C-alpha positions as CSV (number, residue, x, y, z in Angstrom):
1,X,-0.2,0.1,-0.1
2,X,0.8,3.7,0.1
3,X,2.0,3.7,3.6
4,X,4.2,0.7,3.1
5,X,6.0,2.5,0.2
6,X,6.3,5.7,2.0
7,X,7.9,4.1,5.1
8,X,10.1,1.9,3.0
9,X,11.4,5.1,1.1
10,X,12.0,7.1,4.3
11,X,13.8,4.2,5.9
12,X,16.0,4.0,2.7
13,X,17.0,7.7,2.7
14,X,17.7,7.9,6.5
15,X,20.0,4.9,6.0
16,X,22.3,6.7,3.5
17,X,25.8,7.6,4.6
18,X,27.6,10.8,3.6
19,X,29.1,9.5,0.6
20,X,26.2,8.2,-0.9
21,X,24.0,11.3,-0.8
22,X,24.6,12.2,-4.2
23,X,23.1,16.1,-4.3
24,X,20.3,15.0,-1.9
25,X,20.0,17.9,0.5
26,X,21.1,17.1,4.1
27,X,17.6,18.7,5.4
28,X,15.8,15.9,3.5
29,X,17.7,13.2,5.0
30,X,17.3,14.7,8.4
31,X,13.5,15.0,7.9
32,X,13.3,11.3,6.6
33,X,15.3,10.4,9.7
34,X,12.9,12.4,12.0
35,X,9.8,11.0,10.4
36,X,11.0,7.2,10.5
37,X,12.0,7.4,13.9
38,X,8.8,8.9,14.9
39,X,7.1,6.1,13.1
40,X,9.1,3.3,14.6
41,X,8.2,5.0,18.2
42,X,4.5,4.8,17.4
43,X,4.9,1.2,16.5
44,X,6.8,0.4,19.8
45,X,4.3,2.2,22.0
46,X,1.3,0.8,20.2
47,X,2.9,-2.7,20.5
48,X,1.9,-2.9,16.9
49,X,4.9,-5.0,15.5
50,X,3.9,-8.3,14.3
51,X,6.7,-9.9,12.4
52,X,10.3,-9.3,11.5
53,X,12.5,-11.0,8.9
54,X,16.0,-10.5,8.0
55,X,16.9,-10.8,4.2
56,X,20.0,-9.9,1.9
57,X,18.0,-6.7,1.2
58,X,17.5,-5.6,4.7
59,X,14.9,-6.1,7.6
60,X,11.3,-6.7,6.8
61,X,9.0,-5.3,9.3
62,X,5.3,-5.9,9.7
63,X,2.8,-4.0,11.9
64,X,-0.8,-4.0,12.5
65,X,-2.2,-0.4,12.7
66,X,-6.0,0.0,13.2
67,X,-6.4,-3.5,11.6
68,X,-4.5,-2.8,8.6
69,X,-1.1,-4.8,7.9
70,X,1.7,-2.6,7.0
71,X,5.0,-4.0,5.7
72,X,8.0,-2.4,5.1
73,X,11.7,-2.6,4.3
74,X,14.7,-1.0,6.1
75,X,18.3,-1.5,4.5
76,X,21.2,-2.9,6.4
77,X,23.2,0.0,8.2
78,X,26.3,-0.8,6.4
79,X,27.3,1.0,3.1
80,X,25.1,0.2,0.3
81,X,26.2,0.1,-3.6
82,X,24.3,2.9,-5.1
83,X,23.5,2.1,-8.8
84,X,24.6,5.0,-11.0
85,X,21.5,4.7,-13.1
86,X,19.2,5.5,-10.3
87,X,17.6,9.2,-10.8
88,X,17.7,10.7,-7.4
89,X,15.7,13.6,-8.7
90,X,12.9,11.5,-9.1
91,X,13.2,9.6,-5.9
92,X,13.4,13.1,-4.3
93,X,9.9,13.9,-5.4
94,X,8.4,10.9,-4.0
95,X,10.2,11.6,-0.5
96,X,8.8,15.1,-0.5
97,X,5.3,13.5,-0.9
98,X,5.8,10.7,1.3
99,X,7.3,12.9,4.0
100,X,4.2,15.3,3.8
101,X,1.9,12.3,4.0
102,X,3.8,10.6,7.0
103,X,3.5,13.9,8.9
104,X,-0.2,13.7,8.9
105,X,-0.2,9.9,9.5
106,X,2.3,10.2,12.4
107,X,0.2,13.1,13.9
108,X,-3.1,11.0,13.8
109,X,-1.4,8.1,15.1
110,X,0.1,10.0,18.1
111,X,-3.0,11.4,18.8
112,X,-4.8,8.1,18.8
113,X,-2.4,7.0,21.6
114,X,-2.7,10.2,23.4
115,X,0.7,11.3,22.6
116,X,1.8,14.9,21.7
117,X,3.3,15.2,18.4
């Protein structure tokens, strides 16, 4: 689903090391990191995590939020080879959209738990 893609994309961007950032503004990485960590905190506080699976690509997580299963991939924290053919400008467009979406989602999820956001 859309939330699965959003969380996976933010997890990818927050895991980039300094030499992998390729013209990606530091504020984008910072915001991706903050939003991803806030989502992880919600999953912990709501005790929503159901499954975790380690693979060659990274860690797959599955949580159940309001009866909906959300599955996302977080890359391993060691350096990844970034393909030269990947157009990060296109990915940045998605990250901007997903960041805006996750701000609203996190706000609602935190409110549902009675947490301030």
